[in-house]
N, C-alpha and C positions, 0 to 999 in steps of 0.2 A: 503429584510430581511437578506440575507446572506452577503450583502455588509458591514454590521456592525460587522462582526466577525473578530478576529485578525488572523485567520488561512487562508491558501490558499484554498478557496472553489473550485477552478478548480481542484486541486489535489484530493479533496474529491469526486468530481463528476467523475473524471477519474477512481479512485479506485472503486467507486460503480459500474460503468459500467463493469470494469474488474472482479469484484466480481461476477457479473451475469454470465460472461463468464466462470468463474471457476465452478459455480454451474451447468452450461450447459455442462461442460466437454470440453470446447474449450480452456481452459488454466489450467495448473496444479497449485496446491498450491505453489510449488517451483518456478514456472515461475512468479506467481503473487508476491511472496515475493521478488524475485530478481529484478523484474521490478521496484518496488517502494521503495526498501531499501534505496537507496541514497536520494531520495526525502523526505522520512519520517525522516531520520537523519537530513537533512538540515532544515526541517520545525519544528521539535519537539526537536531536540538535542539528541534523542535516538530512538531506534526502539525496542519497547517492545511488538510488536504485537504478538498475540498468533498463528500466521500463520507461524512462523519461522520453516522451514523444518529441520528435523533431519540431522545433519552434516553440516548445513550452517555455514560458517565461516565469521565473520565480519572482514573486512580488514581495 
């Protein structure tokens, strides 16, 4: 089913696993955002996720 989508399903699965880690307190929102920022930019051309930490600067 996921083989037929145009986006990187591995990225989605990795992000989902780490989202669980955030909810369990094992990873901060800022760490999550930083970890996936470049991959999200590469995949979607922009990073408009609502998880952007206050003060995060796009380089």
